[in-house]
Structure formats: structure tokens, C-alpha cells
CHARMM-style PDB file with segment names, atoms N, HN, CA, C and O in Angstrom:
ATOM      1  N   MET     1      20.498  -8.367   4.535  1.00  0.00      PROA
ATOM      2  CA  MET     1      19.635  -8.104   3.408  1.00  0.00      PROA
ATOM      3  C   MET     1      20.102  -6.879   2.610  1.00  0.00      PROA
ATOM      4  O   MET     1      19.767  -6.750   1.432  1.00  0.00      PROA
ATOM      5  N   LEU     2      20.856  -5.996   3.225  1.00  0.00      PROA
ATOM      6  HN  LEU     2      21.128  -6.101   4.182  1.00  0.00      PROA
ATOM      7  CA  LEU     2      21.341  -4.803   2.527  1.00  0.00      PROA
ATOM      8  C   LEU     2      22.798  -4.915   2.079  1.00  0.00      PROA
ATOM      9  O   LEU     2      23.341  -3.957   1.529  1.00  0.00      PROA
ATOM     10  N   GLU     3      23.445  -6.065   2.304  1.00  0.00      PROA
ATOM     11  HN  GLU     3      23.004  -6.843   2.751  1.00  0.00      PROA
ATOM     12  CA  GLU     3      24.879  -6.198   2.048  1.00  0.00      PROA
ATOM     13  C   GLU     3      25.302  -5.822   0.636  1.00  0.00      PROA
ATOM     14  O   GLU     3      26.350  -5.204   0.453  1.00  0.00      PROA
ATOM     15  N   HSD     4      24.514  -6.181  -0.357  1.00  0.00      PROA
ATOM     16  HN  HSD     4      23.663  -6.683  -0.208  1.00  0.00      PROA
ATOM     17  CA  HSD     4      24.894  -5.949  -1.750  1.00  0.00      PROA
ATOM     18  C   HSD     4      24.034  -4.870  -2.408  1.00  0.00      PROA
ATOM     19  O   HSD     4      23.913  -4.823  -3.633  1.00  0.00      PROA
ATOM     20  N   LYS     5      23.447  -4.018  -1.597  1.00  0.00      PROA
ATOM     21  HN  LYS     5      23.544  -4.056  -0.603  1.00  0.00      PROA
ATOM     22  CA  LYS     5      22.594  -2.936  -2.090  1.00  0.00      PROA
ATOM     23  C   LYS     5      23.343  -1.613  -1.995  1.00  0.00      PROA
ATOM     24  O   LYS     5      24.162  -1.414  -1.097  1.00  0.00      PROA
ATOM     25  N   SER     6      23.058  -0.718  -2.923  1.00  0.00      PROA
ATOM     26  HN  SER     6      22.393  -0.880  -3.652  1.00  0.00      PROA
ATOM     27  CA  SER     6      23.599   0.631  -2.875  1.00  0.00      PROA
ATOM     28  C   SER     6      22.557   1.528  -2.213  1.00  0.00      PROA
ATOM     29  O   SER     6      21.500   1.785  -2.788  1.00  0.00      PROA
ATOM     30  N   VAL     7      22.853   2.001  -1.012  1.00  0.00      PROA
ATOM     31  HN  VAL     7      23.712   1.793  -0.545  1.00  0.00      PROA
ATOM     32  CA  VAL     7      21.922   2.825  -0.239  1.00  0.00      PROA
ATOM     33  C   VAL     7      22.051   4.281  -0.683  1.00  0.00      PROA
ATOM     34  O   VAL     7      23.153   4.826  -0.747  1.00  0.00      PROA
ATOM     35  N   VAL     8      20.904   4.908  -0.988  1.00  0.00      PROA
ATOM     36  HN  VAL     8      20.009   4.466  -0.936  1.00  0.00      PROA
ATOM     37  CA  VAL     8      20.906   6.307  -1.436  1.00  0.00      PROA
ATOM     38  C   VAL     8      20.279   7.248  -0.421  1.00  0.00      PROA
ATOM     39  O   VAL     8      20.484   8.459  -0.499  1.00  0.00      PROA
ATOM     40  N   ALA     9      19.513   6.712   0.540  1.00  0.00      PROA
ATOM     41  HN  ALA     9      19.346   5.728   0.604  1.00  0.00      PROA
ATOM     42  CA  ALA     9      18.889   7.569   1.552  1.00  0.00      PROA
ATOM     43  C   ALA     9      18.640   6.762   2.823  1.00  0.00      PROA
ATOM     44  O   ALA     9      18.287   5.584   2.768  1.00  0.00      PROA
ATOM     45  N   VAL    10      18.833   7.424   3.978  1.00  0.00      PROA
ATOM     46  HN  VAL    10      19.120   8.381   4.023  1.00  0.00      PROA
ATOM     47  CA  VAL    10      18.585   6.813   5.282  1.00  0.00      PROA
ATOM     48  C   VAL    10      17.859   7.835   6.140  1.00  0.00      PROA
ATOM     49  O   VAL    10      18.203   9.017   6.134  1.00  0.00      PROA
ATOM     50  N   ALA    11      16.857   7.379   6.875  1.00  0.00      PROA
ATOM     51  HN  ALA    11      16.577   6.419   6.879  1.00  0.00      PROA
ATOM     52  CA  ALA    11      16.155   8.242   7.826  1.00  0.00      PROA
ATOM     53  C   ALA    11      15.957   7.463   9.117  1.00  0.00      PROA
ATOM     54  O   ALA    11      15.698   6.260   9.089  1.00  0.00      PROA
ATOM     55  N   ALA    12      16.078   8.142  10.239  1.00  0.00      PROA
ATOM     56  HN  ALA    12      16.288   9.120  10.263  1.00  0.00      PROA
ATOM     57  CA  ALA    12      15.906   7.488  11.537  1.00  0.00      PROA
ATOM     58  C   ALA    12      14.826   8.190  12.336  1.00  0.00      PROA
ATOM     59  O   ALA    12      14.814   9.415  12.464  1.00  0.00      PROA
ATOM     60  N   GLY    13      13.930   7.397  12.863  1.00  0.00      PROA
ATOM     61  HN  GLY    13      13.939   6.402  12.759  1.00  0.00      PROA
ATOM     62  CA  GLY    13      12.905   7.895  13.772  1.00  0.00      PROA
ATOM     63  C   GLY    13      13.303   7.578  15.193  1.00  0.00      PROA
ATOM     64  O   GLY    13      14.449   7.211  15.453  1.00  0.00      PROA
ATOM     65  N   ARG    14      12.382   7.715  16.103  1.00  0.00      PROA
ATOM     66  HN  ARG    14      11.451   8.013  15.892  1.00  0.00      PROA
ATOM     67  CA  ARG    14      12.680   7.459  17.513  1.00  0.00      PROA
ATOM     68  C   ARG    14      13.052   5.997  17.759  1.00  0.00      PROA
ATOM     69  O   ARG    14      13.974   5.711  18.524  1.00  0.00      PROA
ATOM     70  N   GLU    15      12.334   5.069  17.111  1.00  0.00      PROA
ATOM     71  HN  GLU    15      11.585   5.302  16.490  1.00  0.00      PROA
ATOM     72  CA  GLU    15      12.569   3.652  17.347  1.00  0.00      PROA
ATOM     73  C   GLU    15      12.724   2.848  16.062  1.00  0.00      PROA
ATOM     74  O   GLU    15      12.678   1.619  16.108  1.00  0.00      PROA
ATOM     75  N   HSD    16      12.905   3.493  14.933  1.00  0.00      PROA
ATOM     76  HN  HSD    16      12.943   4.491  14.896  1.00  0.00      PROA
ATOM     77  CA  HSD    16      13.004   2.760  13.679  1.00  0.00      PROA
ATOM     78  C   HSD    16      13.874   3.517  12.681  1.00  0.00      PROA
ATOM     79  O   HSD    16      14.188   4.692  12.875  1.00  0.00      PROA
ATOM     80  N   ALA    17      14.255   2.833  11.621  1.00  0.00      PROA
ATOM     81  HN  ALA    17      14.001   1.879  11.463  1.00  0.00      PROA
ATOM     82  CA  ALA    17      15.020   3.451  10.531  1.00  0.00      PROA
ATOM     83  C   ALA    17      14.443   2.982   9.209  1.00  0.00      PROA
ATOM     84  O   ALA    17      13.887   1.888   9.115  1.00  0.00      PROA
ATOM     85  N   ILE    18      14.578   3.814   8.191  1.00  0.00      PROA
ATOM     86  HN  ILE    18      15.030   4.703   8.267  1.00  0.00      PROA
ATOM     87  CA  ILE    18      14.094   3.519   6.849  1.00  0.00      PROA
ATOM     88  C   ILE    18      15.232   3.795   5.876  1.00  0.00      PROA
ATOM     89  O   ILE    18      15.937   4.796   5.999  1.00  0.00      PROA
ATOM     90  N   VAL    19      15.407   2.897   4.905  1.00  0.00      PROA
ATOM     91  HN  VAL    19      14.835   2.084   4.804  1.00  0.00      PROA
ATOM     92  CA  VAL    19      16.498   2.979   3.944  1.00  0.00      PROA
ATOM     93  C   VAL    19      15.928   2.854   2.539  1.00  0.00      PROA
ATOM     94  O   VAL    19      15.086   1.992   2.287  1.00  0.00      PROA
ATOM     95  N   ALA    20      16.379   3.707   1.618  1.00  0.00      PROA
ATOM     96  HN  ALA    20      17.063   4.407   1.822  1.00  0.00      PROA
ATOM     97  CA  ALA    20      16.039   3.576   0.200  1.00  0.00      PROA
ATOM     98  C   ALA    20      17.295   3.162  -0.552  1.00  0.00      PROA
ATOM     99  O   ALA    20      18.385   3.656  -0.261  1.00  0.00      PROA
ATOM    100  N   THR    21      17.151   2.258  -1.516  1.00  0.00      PROA
ATOM    101  HN  THR    21      16.267   1.857  -1.752  1.00  0.00      PROA
ATOM    102  CA  THR    21      18.302   1.787  -2.289  1.00  0.00      PROA
ATOM    103  C   THR    21      18.283   2.397  -3.688  1.00  0.00      PROA
ATOM    104  O   THR    21      17.282   2.977  -4.108  1.00  0.00      PROA
ATOM    105  N   ALA    22      19.387   2.262  -4.397  1.00  0.00      PROA
ATOM    106  HN  ALA    22      20.200   1.791  -4.055  1.00  0.00      PROA
ATOM    107  CA  ALA    22      19.484   2.778  -5.763  1.00  0.00      PROA
ATOM    108  C   ALA    22      18.489   2.092  -6.688  1.00  0.00      PROA
ATOM    109  O   ALA    22      18.117   2.653  -7.719  1.00  0.00      PROA
ATOM    110  N   ASP    23      18.052   0.885  -6.334  1.00  0.00      PROA
ATOM    111  HN  ASP    23      18.353   0.429  -5.496  1.00  0.00      PROA
ATOM    112  CA  ASP    23      17.041   0.161  -7.117  1.00  0.00      PROA
ATOM    113  C   ASP    23      15.632   0.659  -6.847  1.00  0.00      PROA
ATOM    114  O   ASP    23      14.686   0.197  -7.486  1.00  0.00      PROA
ATOM    115  N   GLY    24      15.469   1.600  -5.908  1.00  0.00      PROA
ATOM    116  HN  GLY    24      16.238   1.975  -5.389  1.00  0.00      PROA
ATOM    117  CA  GLY    24      14.151   2.133  -5.574  1.00  0.00      PROA
ATOM    118  C   GLY    24      13.422   1.328  -4.520  1.00  0.00      PROA
ATOM    119  O   GLY    24      12.253   1.596  -4.245  1.00  0.00      PROA
ATOM    120  N   GLU    25      14.091   0.338  -3.916  1.00  0.00      PROA
ATOM    121  HN  GLU    25      15.041   0.121  -4.139  1.00  0.00      PROA
ATOM    122  CA  GLU    25      13.471  -0.457  -2.861  1.00  0.00      PROA
ATOM    123  C   GLU    25      13.559   0.283  -1.534  1.00  0.00      PROA
ATOM    124  O   GLU    25      14.440   1.121  -1.336  1.00  0.00      PROA
ATOM    125  N   VAL    26      12.640  -0.032  -0.629  1.00  0.00      PROA
ATOM    126  HN  VAL    26      11.924  -0.712  -0.790  1.00  0.00      PROA
ATOM    127  CA  VAL    26      12.631   0.564   0.701  1.00  0.00      PROA
ATOM    128  C   VAL    26      12.686  -0.557   1.731  1.00  0.00      PROA
ATOM    129  O   VAL    26      11.934  -1.529   1.656  1.00  0.00      PROA
ATOM    130  N   PHE    27      13.593  -0.402   2.699  1.00  0.00      PROA
ATOM    131  HN  PHE    27      14.203   0.387   2.761  1.00  0.00      PROA
ATOM    132  CA  PHE    27      13.731  -1.349   3.794  1.00  0.00      PROA
ATOM    133  C   PHE    27      13.517  -0.592   5.096  1.00  0.00      PROA
ATOM    134  O   PHE    27      13.846   0.590   5.194  1.00  0.00      PROA
ATOM    135  N   SER    28      12.964  -1.278   6.098  1.00  0.00      PROA
ATOM    136  HN  SER    28      12.697  -2.238   6.018  1.00  0.00      PROA
ATOM    137  CA  SER    28      12.809  -0.655   7.411  1.00  0.00      PROA
ATOM    138  C   SER    28      13.183  -1.662   8.487  1.00  0.00      PROA
ATOM    139  O   SER    28      13.147  -2.873   8.268  1.00  0.00      PROA
ATOM    140  N   PHE    29      13.541  -1.139   9.652  1.00  0.00      PROA
ATOM    141  HN  PHE    29      13.569  -0.155   9.830  1.00  0.00      PROA
ATOM    142  CA  PHE    29      13.821  -1.989  10.797  1.00  0.00      PROA
ATOM    143  C   PHE    29      13.694  -1.184  12.069  1.00  0.00      PROA
ATOM    144  O   PHE    29      13.733   0.046  12.044  1.00  0.00      PROA
ATOM    145  N   GLY    30      13.540  -1.882  13.186  1.00  0.00      PROA
ATOM    146  HN  GLY    30      13.508  -2.882  13.206  1.00  0.00      PROA
ATOM    147  CA  GLY    30      13.353  -1.242  14.476  1.00  0.00      PROA
ATOM    148  C   GLY    30      11.882  -1.122  14.819  1.00  0.00      PROA
ATOM    149  O   GLY    30      11.014  -1.595  14.085  1.00  0.00      PROA
ATOM    150  N   GLY    31      11.623  -0.498  15.918  1.00  0.00      PROA
ATOM    151  HN  GLY    31      12.328  -0.113  16.514  1.00  0.00      PROA
ATOM    152  CA  GLY    31      10.250  -0.316  16.373  1.00  0.00      PROA
ATOM    153  C   GLY    31       9.693  -1.584  16.983  1.00  0.00      PROA
ATOM    154  O   GLY    31      10.240  -2.667  16.772  1.00  0.00      PROA
ATOM    155  N   GLY    32       8.631  -1.466  17.723  1.00  0.00      PROA
ATOM    156  HN  GLY    32       8.187  -0.586  17.894  1.00  0.00      PROA
ATOM    157  CA  GLY    32       8.015  -2.603  18.377  1.00  0.00      PROA
ATOM    158  C   GLY    32       7.025  -3.339  17.508  1.00  0.00      PROA
ATOM    159  O   GLY    32       6.507  -4.380  17.912  1.00  0.00      PROA
ATOM    160  N   GLN    33       6.750  -2.828  16.327  1.00  0.00      PROA
ATOM    161  HN  GLN    33       7.172  -1.982  15.999  1.00  0.00      PROA
ATOM    162  CA  GLN    33       5.795  -3.460  15.419  1.00  0.00      PROA
ATOM    163  C   GLN    33       6.283  -3.279  13.995  1.00  0.00      PROA
ATOM    164  O   GLN    33       7.230  -2.534  13.746  1.00  0.00      PROA
ATOM    165  N   ALA    34       5.639  -3.956  13.066  1.00  0.00      PROA
ATOM    166  HN  ALA    34       4.869  -4.561  13.268  1.00  0.00      PROA
ATOM    167  CA  ALA    34       6.029  -3.829  11.658  1.00  0.00      PROA
ATOM    168  C   ALA    34       5.863  -2.379  11.211  1.00  0.00      PROA
ATOM    169  O   ALA    34       4.856  -1.740  11.515  1.00  0.00      PROA
ATOM    170  N   VAL    35       6.836  -1.877  10.503  1.00  0.00      PROA
ATOM    171  HN  VAL    35       7.655  -2.396  10.256  1.00  0.00      PROA
ATOM    172  CA  VAL    35       6.816  -0.501  10.013  1.00  0.00      PROA
ATOM    173  C   VAL    35       6.531  -0.520   8.513  1.00  0.00      PROA
ATOM    174  O   VAL    35       7.217  -1.219   7.767  1.00  0.00      PROA
ATOM    175  N   LEU    36       5.538   0.230   8.063  1.00  0.00      PROA
ATOM    176  HN  LEU    36       4.980   0.798   8.669  1.00  0.00      PROA
ATOM    177  CA  LEU    36       5.200   0.380   6.645  1.00  0.00      PROA
ATOM    178  C   LEU    36       4.890  -0.931   5.935  1.00  0.00      PROA
ATOM    179  O   LEU    36       5.210  -1.081   4.755  1.00  0.00      PROA
ATOM    180  N   GLY    37       4.281  -1.868   6.622  1.00  0.00      PROA
ATOM    181  HN  GLY    37       4.021  -1.745   7.579  1.00  0.00      PROA
ATOM    182  CA  GLY    37       3.845  -3.086   5.963  1.00  0.00      PROA
ATOM    183  C   GLY    37       4.923  -4.110   5.689  1.00  0.00      PROA
ATOM    184  O   GLY    37       4.720  -5.001   4.863  1.00  0.00      PROA
ATOM    185  N   ARG    38       6.049  -4.017   6.344  1.00  0.00      PROA
ATOM    186  HN  ARG    38       6.214  -3.293   7.014  1.00  0.00      PROA
ATOM    187  CA  ARG    38       7.109  -4.989   6.126  1.00  0.00      PROA
ATOM    188  C   ARG    38       6.900  -6.215   6.979  1.00  0.00      PROA
ATOM    189  O   ARG    38       6.154  -6.190   7.958  1.00  0.00      PROA
ATOM    190  N   GLN    39       7.566  -7.289   6.600  1.00  0.00      PROA
ATOM    191  HN  GLN    39       8.172  -7.310   5.805  1.00  0.00      PROA
ATOM    192  CA  GLN    39       7.477  -8.556   7.311  1.00  0.00      PROA
ATOM    193  C   GLN    39       8.802  -8.852   7.998  1.00  0.00      PROA
ATOM    194  O   GLN    39       9.817  -8.243   7.658  1.00  0.00      PROA
ATOM    195  N   GLY    40       8.816  -9.774   8.957  1.00  0.00      PROA
ATOM    196  HN  GLY    40       7.992 -10.268   9.233  1.00  0.00      PROA
ATOM    197  CA  GLY    40      10.049 -10.234   9.570  1.00  0.00      PROA
ATOM    198  C   GLY    40      10.364  -9.581  10.895  1.00  0.00      PROA
ATOM    199  O   GLY    40       9.557  -8.848  11.467  1.00  0.00      PROA
ATOM    200  N   SER    41      11.570  -9.872  11.368  1.00  0.00      PROA
ATOM    201  HN  SER    41      12.225 -10.467  10.904  1.00  0.00      PROA
ATOM    202  CA  SER    41      12.052  -9.394  12.658  1.00  0.00      PROA
ATOM    203  C   SER    41      12.337  -7.897  12.622  1.00  0.00      PROA
ATOM    204  O   SER    41      12.860  -7.382  11.634  1.00  0.00      PROA
ATOM    205  N   ALA    42      11.995  -7.209  13.690  1.00  0.00      PROA
ATOM    206  HN  ALA    42      11.570  -7.627  14.492  1.00  0.00      PROA
ATOM    207  CA  ALA    42      12.261  -5.768  13.775  1.00  0.00      PROA
ATOM    208  C   ALA    42      13.750  -5.461  13.862  1.00  0.00      PROA
ATOM    209  O   ALA    42      14.159  -4.332  13.592  1.00  0.00      PROA
ATOM    210  N   SER    43      14.576  -6.452  14.237  1.00  0.00      PROA
ATOM    211  HN  SER    43      14.244  -7.369  14.456  1.00  0.00      PROA
ATOM    212  CA  SER    43      16.012  -6.204  14.384  1.00  0.00      PROA
ATOM    213  C   SER    43      16.786  -6.381  13.076  1.00  0.00      PROA
ATOM    214  O   SER    43      17.981  -6.089  13.027  1.00  0.00      PROA
ATOM    215  N   GLU    44      16.133  -6.849  12.030  1.00  0.00      PROA
ATOM    216  HN  GLU    44      15.162  -7.086  12.070  1.00  0.00      PROA
ATOM    217  CA  GLU    44      16.762  -7.034  10.720  1.00  0.00      PROA
ATOM    218  C   GLU    44      16.041  -6.182   9.683  1.00  0.00      PROA
ATOM    219  O   GLU    44      14.814  -6.091   9.722  1.00  0.00      PROA
ATOM    220  N   PRO    45      16.765  -5.554   8.755  1.00  0.00      PROA
ATOM    221  CA  PRO    45      16.089  -4.794   7.703  1.00  0.00      PROA
ATOM    222  C   PRO    45      15.142  -5.692   6.919  1.00  0.00      PROA
ATOM    223  O   PRO    45      15.500  -6.807   6.538  1.00  0.00      PROA
ATOM    224  N   GLY    46      13.947  -5.203   6.687  1.00  0.00      PROA
ATOM    225  HN  GLY    46      13.657  -4.297   6.997  1.00  0.00      PROA
ATOM    226  CA  GLY    46      12.948  -5.951   5.921  1.00  0.00      PROA
ATOM    227  C   GLY    46      12.439  -5.113   4.772  1.00  0.00      PROA
ATOM    228  O   GLY    46      12.281  -3.900   4.904  1.00  0.00      PROA
ATOM    229  N   LEU    47      12.181  -5.755   3.642  1.00  0.00      PROA
ATOM    230  HN  LEU    47      12.309  -6.741   3.535  1.00  0.00      PROA
ATOM    231  CA  LEU    47      11.660  -5.061   2.468  1.00  0.00      PROA
ATOM    232  C   LEU    47      10.238  -4.582   2.739  1.00  0.00      PROA
ATOM    233  O   LEU    47       9.385  -5.353   3.179  1.00  0.00      PROA
ATOM    234  N   VAL    48       9.997  -3.322   2.476  1.00  0.00      PROA
ATOM    235  HN  VAL    48      10.690  -2.696   2.119  1.00  0.00      PROA
ATOM    236  CA  VAL    48       8.674  -2.733   2.673  1.00  0.00      PROA
ATOM    237  C   VAL    48       7.786  -3.123   1.499  1.00  0.00      PROA
ATOM    238  O   VAL    48       8.189  -3.043   0.339  1.00  0.00      PROA
ATOM    239  N   THR    49       6.578  -3.545   1.823  1.00  0.00      PROA
ATOM    240  HN  THR    49       6.250  -3.610   2.765  1.00  0.00      PROA
ATOM    241  CA  THR    49       5.605  -3.910   0.788  1.00  0.00      PROA
ATOM    242  C   THR    49       4.413  -2.973   0.892  1.00  0.00      PROA
ATOM    243  O   THR    49       4.558  -1.843   1.358  1.00  0.00      PROA
ATOM    244  N   GLY    50       3.272  -3.405   0.479  1.00  0.00      PROA
ATOM    245  HN  GLY    50       3.153  -4.323   0.101  1.00  0.00      PROA
ATOM    246  CA  GLY    50       2.083  -2.576   0.581  1.00  0.00      PROA
ATOM    247  C   GLY    50       2.077  -1.498  -0.487  1.00  0.00      PROA
ATOM    248  O   GLY    50       2.443  -1.755  -1.634  1.00  0.00      PROA
ATOM    249  N   ALA    51       1.663  -0.293  -0.120  1.00  0.00      PROA
ATOM    250  HN  ALA    51       1.365  -0.084   0.812  1.00  0.00      PROA
ATOM    251  CA  ALA    51       1.501   0.808  -1.073  1.00  0.00      PROA
ATOM    252  C   ALA    51       2.801   1.196  -1.767  1.00  0.00      PROA
ATOM    253  O   ALA    51       2.765   1.745  -2.868  1.00  0.00      PROA
ATOM    254  N   LEU    52       3.950   0.924  -1.146  1.00  0.00      PROA
ATOM    255  HN  LEU    52       3.980   0.478  -0.252  1.00  0.00      PROA
ATOM    256  CA  LEU    52       5.231   1.303  -1.749  1.00  0.00      PROA
ATOM    257  C   LEU    52       5.800   0.235  -2.683  1.00  0.00      PROA
ATOM    258  O   LEU    52       6.760   0.500  -3.407  1.00  0.00      PROA
ATOM    259  N   ALA    53       5.233  -0.942  -2.678  1.00  0.00      PROA
ATOM    260  HN  ALA    53       4.453  -1.158  -2.091  1.00  0.00      PROA
ATOM    261  CA  ALA    53       5.741  -2.039  -3.516  1.00  0.00      PROA
ATOM    262  C   ALA    53       5.726  -1.632  -4.983  1.00  0.00      PROA
ATOM    263  O   ALA    53       4.705  -1.176  -5.497  1.00  0.00      PROA
ATOM    264  N   GLY    54       6.855  -1.798  -5.649  1.00  0.00      PROA
ATOM    265  HN  GLY    54       7.685  -2.169  -5.232  1.00  0.00      PROA
ATOM    266  CA  GLY    54       6.953  -1.484  -7.070  1.00  0.00      PROA
ATOM    267  C   GLY    54       7.205  -0.023  -7.388  1.00  0.00      PROA
ATOM    268  O   GLY    54       7.367   0.332  -8.555  1.00  0.00      PROA
ATOM    269  N   GLN    55       7.241   0.833  -6.376  1.00  0.00      PROA
ATOM    270  HN  GLN    55       7.110   0.545  -5.428  1.00  0.00      PROA
ATOM    271  CA  GLN    55       7.506   2.256  -6.588  1.00  0.00      PROA
ATOM    272  C   GLN    55       9.016   2.507  -6.568  1.00  0.00      PROA
ATOM    273  O   GLN    55       9.738   1.844  -5.824  1.00  0.00      PROA
ATOM    274  N   ALA    56       9.486   3.425  -7.351  1.00  0.00      PROA
ATOM    275  HN  ALA    56       8.899   3.964  -7.955  1.00  0.00      PROA
ATOM    276  CA  ALA    56      10.916   3.775  -7.382  1.00  0.00      PROA
ATOM    277  C   ALA    56      11.172   4.890  -6.375  1.00  0.00      PROA
ATOM    278  O   ALA    56      11.195   6.064  -6.744  1.00  0.00      PROA
ATOM    279  N   VAL    57      11.361   4.541  -5.137  1.00  0.00      PROA
ATOM    280  HN  VAL    57      11.343   3.587  -4.837  1.00  0.00      PROA
ATOM    281  CA  VAL    57      11.544   5.507  -4.041  1.00  0.00      PROA
ATOM    282  C   VAL    57      12.992   5.985  -4.003  1.00  0.00      PROA
ATOM    283  O   VAL    57      13.913   5.171  -4.076  1.00  0.00      PROA
ATOM    284  N   ARG    58      13.202   7.280  -3.890  1.00  0.00      PROA
ATOM    285  HN  ARG    58      12.454   7.941  -3.830  1.00  0.00      PROA
ATOM    286  CA  ARG    58      14.543   7.861  -3.815  1.00  0.00      PROA
ATOM    287  C   ARG    58      14.807   8.610  -2.515  1.00  0.00      PROA
ATOM    288  O   ARG    58      15.961   8.802  -2.133  1.00  0.00      PROA
ATOM    289  N   HSD    59      13.744   9.035  -1.833  1.00  0.00      PROA
ATOM    290  HN  HSD    59      12.806   8.879  -2.144  1.00  0.00      PROA
ATOM    291  CA  HSD    59      13.890   9.797  -0.598  1.00  0.00      PROA
ATOM    292  C   HSD    59      13.004   9.164   0.468  1.00  0.00      PROA
ATOM    293  O   HSD    59      11.916   8.672   0.168  1.00  0.00      PROA
ATOM    294  N   VAL    60      13.471   9.179   1.705  1.00  0.00      PROA
ATOM    295  HN  VAL    60      14.354   9.579   1.948  1.00  0.00      PROA
ATOM    296  CA  VAL    60      12.691   8.653   2.820  1.00  0.00      PROA
ATOM    297  C   VAL    60      12.746   9.631   3.979  1.00  0.00      PROA
ATOM    298  O   VAL    60      13.673  10.433   4.086  1.00  0.00      PROA
ATOM    299  N   ALA    61      11.747   9.558   4.845  1.00  0.00      PROA
ATOM    300  HN  ALA    61      10.993   8.907   4.758  1.00  0.00      PROA
ATOM    301  CA  ALA    61      11.705  10.372   6.056  1.00  0.00      PROA
ATOM    302  C   ALA    61      11.141   9.504   7.166  1.00  0.00      PROA
ATOM    303  O   ALA    61      10.381   8.570   6.909  1.00  0.00      PROA
ATOM    304  N   ALA    62      11.509   9.811   8.387  1.00  0.00      PROA
ATOM    305  HN  ALA    62      12.126  10.570   8.595  1.00  0.00      PROA
ATOM    306  CA  ALA    62      11.031   9.047   9.541  1.00  0.00      PROA
ATOM    307  C   ALA    62      10.694   9.997  10.673  1.00  0.00      PROA
ATOM    308  O   ALA    62      11.178  11.128  10.722  1.00  0.00      PROA
ATOM    309  N   GLY    63       9.878   9.531  11.562  1.00  0.00      PROA
ATOM    310  HN  GLY    63       9.485   8.612  11.522  1.00  0.00      PROA
ATOM    311  CA  GLY    63       9.485  10.335  12.715  1.00  0.00      PROA
ATOM    312  C   GLY    63       8.968   9.449  13.806  1.00  0.00      PROA
ATOM    313  O   GLY    63       9.350   8.283  13.898  1.00  0.00      PROA
ATOM    314  N   GLU    64       8.121   9.973  14.621  1.00  0.00      PROA
ATOM    315  HN  GLU    64       7.811  10.921  14.547  1.00  0.00      PROA
ATOM    316  CA  GLU    64       7.526   9.230  15.730  1.00  0.00      PROA
ATOM    317  C   GLU    64       6.587   8.154  15.204  1.00  0.00      PROA
ATOM    318  O   GLU    64       5.761   8.406  14.327  1.00  0.00      PROA
ATOM    319  N   VAL    65       6.726   6.956  15.751  1.00  0.00      PROA
ATOM    320  HN  VAL    65       7.397   6.752  16.464  1.00  0.00      PROA
ATOM    321  CA  VAL    65       5.834   5.853  15.350  1.00  0.00      PROA
ATOM    322  C   VAL    65       4.698   5.773  16.320  1.00  0.00      PROA
ATOM    323  OT1 VAL    65       3.824   4.917  16.178  1.00  0.00      PROA
TER     324      VAL     65
END
């Protein structure tokens, strides 16, 4: 899902990672449950929806889930 995206920020927590792209999209993966409202498998990056949908995100941070 990130193959053709330009990644501008990456953050890693204990069991998950969060990525921001140049388009302002946010992807997450890892952890035992969905992180930040994303859908799909935890082992594949998934587009974050919910409160961040449509926002132009440039920086991300991660921590304990």
C-alpha cells in the first residue's frame, strides 16, 4: 500500500508504527488491534480514517498502545 507513496515521517511505538506521506495521508500497522481507526490486517499498512481523515498530516508520533 505504500509502494508508490513518498513517506515524510515515520514513528514507531512498542508494537506499532505510523507513517505520514507527502500527500498528508496517515498509515499504521502492527499492534494487536486496529490503531487510530484503521481497517485491515495489523501486518499490512492500513490507511487511517476517523478524525484524521482528510487532514494534511505532516508529523506523526507513537508510543505505548
